N, C-alpha and C positions, 0 to 999 in steps of 0.2 A: 603385421608388424606395427602398423599405426595404432592398432588397438592395444598392443602390448606396450608401446611407448606411452600411449595415453594413460594406461593403467599405472605405469611406473611414475610418470611425472605429475599426474593429477594430485595425489596427496602432497607431494613436495610443493607444488604450486599453491595449494590451499594453505599449507603451513607458512610459506613465505609471505603470502598475502596477509595472514593474520598477524605476523610479526611486524611487517612494514606498516600496516594501517592501525594496529592496536595503539591506543593512547595510554599514557601514564596518568595515574590519579593520586591525589593526596588529600588529606583532611586538614581542616583548620577549625579552630574553635574561637568563639567570642563570648566573653562574659558580660552580661548586662545586669547591673545592680539597680534594684528598685527600692528607693527609700520608703520607710514607714512614714506616711503623712498624717498629720493631725493639726490642721490649720484652722484657726478661729479668729475672725476679725469682726469687730463691732464698732459702729460709729457712735459718737456722743448723742445723747438725747438733747432736746431743747430745754425750754423753761416752762414749768407749770406755774401759772399764777392762780392761786386760790382766791376767787372773787365771789363775794356774796351777792352781787347785783343780778346775776343771771340765774344760776341754779338754786341759790339759797337767798331769798329776799330778806329784807329787814324783819327781825323777829326770829330768825333761824340761828341756832347755835352751831350749825355745821357749815364748814367751808368745803366745797367740792361735792362729789368727786369731779376731778378734771383730768383729762387724758392728754398725753403727748405721744405722737407716733412718728417722730422724726428720725429715730435711731434705726439702723439697718444691721442685720447680722448675716455674715457669710461664713460657710464652713465646708471643708474638704477633709475626707478621711479615706484611707484605703486598707484598714486593718481587716482581718478575717472575722473579727467579732463585732457585735453591735456596740455603738457608743451612745452616750446621752450628754446633754449640755445642762449644766446647773447654773444658777444665779444666786448671788448672795450680796447683800449690802455690807460691804467690808468697812465702810466708815459711815456712821450715822450720827448727826448732831444730837445732842441731848437737850433736855428742857422743852420738849414739845410732845404733842400726841399725834403727830403725823403718821398716817398709814400710807405706805408706798407699795404699789403692786406692779407686776410686770407680766406681759404676755408676748410670746413670739408667734407670729403667724404660722399656722400649720403645726404648732407645738402642743404642749400639754395643758393649755388653758391658762387662766389668770392665776398667778401665784403671789402670795403676800411676802414681801421682803422685809418690811418694817411694819410692825403692828403697834399702834398707839405709842410711837416713839421708841420702840424696842426692836432692834435688829433680830431677825429670825434666823434659824439654821438654813443652810443651803437648800434651795428648792430645785426640783427637776423641771426645767422649762421646755425641753425637747427630748424625747426618748425614742429608742428603737431605731437609731440611725445606722443604716447599713453603709458599706463602702460606696462612696459617691460624693457629690457636691451639690450644694444649693447656695443661692446668692440672693441678696436684696430682700431678705425676709424682714418684714416690718416688726419692730419691737415697740410695744405700746406700754408706756409707764402711766400709772394712775396715782393720784394723791388726794387725800382729804384730811381734814383735822377739825377740831372744835375751837370755838373762840375762847373757851375757858381753859383748854389744855395747851394751847399754843399762843401765849401772850407775847406781844412785841411792843416796843416803844416807837418803832418806825418800820417801814417795809423791810423785811429781813429775808435774805436768801438762805435756805437750809440746803446745803449741797451734800448729796449722797454719792458715794463711789460704789458702783455695782460691778462685781467681778463675775464674769462668765467663764466657766471651765468645762472642758470636755473630758469625760471619764468613760471607762468601760462600763457597759450596762451590767 
């Protein structure tokens, strides 16, 4: 009899246990938006003084080249494709034969932005940039001119605006 009662009540007891101890579940979703980042920041360069006393002594018609490495470049991007950074002198004073160059540490080498007083087309200064970030890259500007092509009546500052732009490779 006990065996018969055990056989009758065992399935009922298992069913009751699964109903009592079974939990309920539900689903929830959360949406996360990731913005497309393309952040470029560069600090100002210093001042290049073209001086004949060191690099070019008396009797030399060339002033420079002299470099300035005070500017720093920082960049972050998260696109699926490669990016590059270009540089161009967007304002260049006239009436001189100054040549202005730029190089970014780890980049594409020294590029000429202004050649003998004439602004050049945009130059690739850093190429093949995959998603990621770099900071504090040294930007080196260089300048030179001749005494016959850049005449002044007093010490004169020639100020150049250099625009850096990130674009898809």
